[in-house]
N, C-alpha and C positions, 0 to 999 in steps of 0.2 A: 335796424329798422325801428322807426318811431312807433310807440304803442298807440294803438287806435283808441280814441276817446269816444265815450258815449255822449248822447245829446245833453244829458243833465251834468255832464263834466265840463261844460263850457269854460268855467273859471280855470280849470286845470289846463285845458287846451291852450288858452291864452298864455299862461306861464311857460308851457312847453315851447311855444313858438318864440318866446323871448330867449329861452335857453338856446334854441336852435340858431337864432340870429347871432347870439354871443359866440357860439362855437365856431362860427365862420370868421370871427375876428382874430387878429394876431394873439399868440399866447402871451399873457401877462399875468402877474399875481392878482392885479385888480380884477381882471376878467374872470379868473378862477374863483375869486372870493364872491363875486356877483352871482356866478352860476351856482355856487354852493348855497348862497342865500336863497336863490329862487327855488332850488331843490327842497330846501327845508320848508319853504313856503308852500310848495306843492304837497308835501307830506302833511302839513297842517290843514290845508284846504280839503284834501282827500279824506283825512280822518273826520273832519266835520261833516262832509257830505255823506259819508258812508254810515254815520251814526244814526241817521234818520231817513233811510231810503223808503220810498213808497213801494207797495207790492209790484207795480209795473216796473219801477226802476230795478227791482230785484230780478225780474224777468229778463231785462236787458243785460244785466250783469251775468246771469246764468247762461245767456246765449253769446257772450262775448267771443269773438273769433279766436282770441288768444288764450281762452281759458284752458287750463291743462286738462287733458283727457287721459284715457287708459294707457296709451303708449308713453306719455310723460311719466306717469306713475310707475310703469314697468321699468323705465330707464333709471328712475331715482330710488325706488324702494325694493326692487326684486332682482334676482340674479338667475342666470341659466334658463331664461324663458325659452320654451319650445312650443311653437303654435301647433294646434290641431286644426285641421281643415275638414270641412264637409260634414253633411248630415247622413251620409250613406244611403240617401234615398233620392236626392234630386241634384243638389249643388252646394257650393261653398258660398255662404252669404258673407260679404265683406263688411257689412254694417255691424256685425258682432264678431268679436275676436275671443277665442278661448285658447288656453294653453297651460302647461305645467311650468312652475318656476319655484325658486326657493325664497322664503321670507325669513330673514334672520336665522338661516340654517335649517328651517322647516319646510318640507315640500308642501306646496299648495296648488290649487287650481285657480287660475284667474279667468273671469268671464266679464265681458263688458262691451258697451256700444262704442263705436268709433265714428266721428262725424267727418274727419279729414281736415287737412290744413289748407293747402292751396286749392284752386278750382279743380284741377285734375284729380286730386285725391278725394275731394268732396264728391265728385261724380262716381269715383271708384267705390267709395263707401256709402253711396246713395244718401248722403247727408245725414247718416245715422238712422235712417228709416229701415228697420229690419223686415225682412220677408219671412214666411213661415220656416224656410229652411235654416234660417238663422237661430230661431228658437229651438228647432230640433237638433241643430248642431250643439247648442249650449247644453241641452239635456243629455245628449249622448256623452259629452265631456264630463258632465256632473255625475253621471252613473259610473264612469270610470274612476272619478275621484272617490265616490263611495266605495267602490270595489277595493281600492288601494288605501282606503282610510286617510284620505288627504282633505284637509279643510278647504272650503270654497270661499273665495273673496270675489265679490261682484261690484263692478263700477257701472252705475246707471247713468246714461246721458243720451237721451233720445227725444225728439219732438213727439214721436208716436210710432206705432207699427206702420209699415208701408201700406197705404190704402188703395193701391193699384189693382186693376181687375185680375192680373196674374196672381197676386198675393191672395185674393179671395178665392180664386180657382184652385189654389193649392192648400187652402184650408188654414188661414192665418189665425182665425178665432179658435179653431180646434187645437192648433199648435200651442197657443198661449194658455188655453184651458188645461191641456195636458201638463204643461209645465207648472201651473199653479198646483195641481194635484200631486205631482210627482215631487216637486221641491218641498212640499209639506212633509213628505214621508222619507226623504233622503237621510240615511243614517250617517251623517258626517256634519261637523260644524259648518254653518253658513253665515257669513257676515256680508251684509249689503251696505254699500256706500252710494247715496245719491250725490253724484259729483257735479252734475250740471242741470240739464232738463230731465225731470222725471215725467215724461208725458204719457198719460193714459195707459191702456193695456200694453202698449209697446214697452213701457218701463216695467209694469208689474209682471210681465211674462218672464223676467229673470230676477224678480225682487222679493221673493219669499225666502225668509231666513230667520235665524235665531235673534239677530240684532239688526236693526235698520238705522244706519247712521246717515247724517246729512250734512253736507258742507254748508256753512253759514249763509252763503248767498245762492245756493242752489234753489230750485223749485221742484214741486212734486204735485201733480194735479190729475184729475180725471179727463181734462180737456185743455188745450191751449186757450189762453184768453181770447184770441181772435175768433176761434171756433165757438166759444161760449157766447161772445157778443153777437155773432152772426145768428145763433139760435134764439137767444133771449131777446135781443133788441132789433134783430135783422139789420144790423149795422156793425161791421167789423171795426169801425172807428171808436166804438164803445169799449175797446180792449182795456183801457185803464180802469174803468168801473168793473169790468169783468174780473180783472186781476185781483182787485180788492175783495170782490165777492167770493171768489173761489178759495180763499184762505190757503194759498199755495206756498207761502213762505215757511222757512224752517221753524221760526218761533210759533207760528200758527199750528203747524203739524205736531210740534213737540207738546203743545198745550192740548191737542186733541188726541195725544198718545198714538199717533200714527207712525211717528218715528221715535227712537229711543234716546238719541243723543245728537247734539249739534257739534260738528267739528269746526273750530274757529278757522278763519282765513286771515291772511295778511291785510294790513290796512289798504283799503282800495280794492280788495278782491283778490282771488287766486291768480288772475291773469296778470297782475302786476309783479308777482314774484313766484313763479312756479316752484322753485326750489324750497322756499319758505313754506308754501302751501303743502308740499309733499311732507315736509318735516311735521307739520301739524296733523296731517293725516296719519302719519307713522306713529306718533305718540298715542293717538286714540286707538288705531287699529291694533297695535301691539298688545295693549291692555285688554281690549274687548275680545280678541282672538284667544287670548290666554284664559280669560274668564269662561268663554263658551266651551273651549276644549276641555276644561277641568270638570264639566258636568258629565254625569253618566248618560249614556244614550237614551235610556227611557225617560229620564227627567227632561233632557234637552228637547226631545220630540214632543213631549207633553206640553212644555212651556211654549214651544213654537206654534203648536196647534191652538192653544188657548189665546196666545197673542193675537193671532189673525181672526179667531172666532169672536173676540171681544171688540174688534174694530167696528165702529158704527154704533156702539151702544149709546153714545151721547145722543145721536138722533132718535133712537128707539125710546130712550128715556124721556126725551122731549115729547114725543107723541103720546106715550103712555101716561105721562104726567098731565096731559090735557093743557099744557101751557100755550 
């Protein structure tokens, strides 16, 4: 299946169509050489495009339908995954997956959002919009991890928490708030990876940890650009301006000290080569998990608390300085 191209990747789409046309021709050495030349040209054009993406273009990349999610990383990086279902109170939310697995021989708990692949699965996963029972399921699993002293690895990829009336009726705000409090106190190493969209409280509800990592073309924001534009300008078409104003890109967030490290992606984004993207995640995760696990519990918890308490100091300093 051909890789879906984004609107700013028009030069790449043209070259891909040329390759597609050549592939239908009889097999010859000349044809193969021409295809190889075009592929090298695609790599060059892709590298040039991705060197200077705008914030809105990064949003598009983070939302790419082929972007690898939790299930892809489980298949490539972890072994012996056993899924845990249900919050023991209401239901099993399919937008959040939890389960125990082994990472390089070490037992860990995995938690993360799932958006789904094809239409049927997207509906099953509710497009990654978790309900309160999803956050309660995640916390139930994380308490088990604490009990058995297993590190927790979280993959964040959601537009937001589900805003439907049934979600509100079952206390989605309370479920997220409880997770924020409890994750701050869980006595086990927690590593967060923002792997796609980190949208609003839906993302933060499972994103409190000792280290917050972010893939190069992921985004992390208090609100989607379309929602921000609708509120500030009463015009969702202003999403491009909103994306720039929100400072939602990995470099912006690293500068603001809201994330600790950026995980590089393959040229053209993780969706172009899921295996290479997983290797890059593996290299950083392995080191960070080792560093966090080496800390004694009291130090680790104190640093986690200080890390999140200090978030937003840039804004406070700005106000206090009278600038």
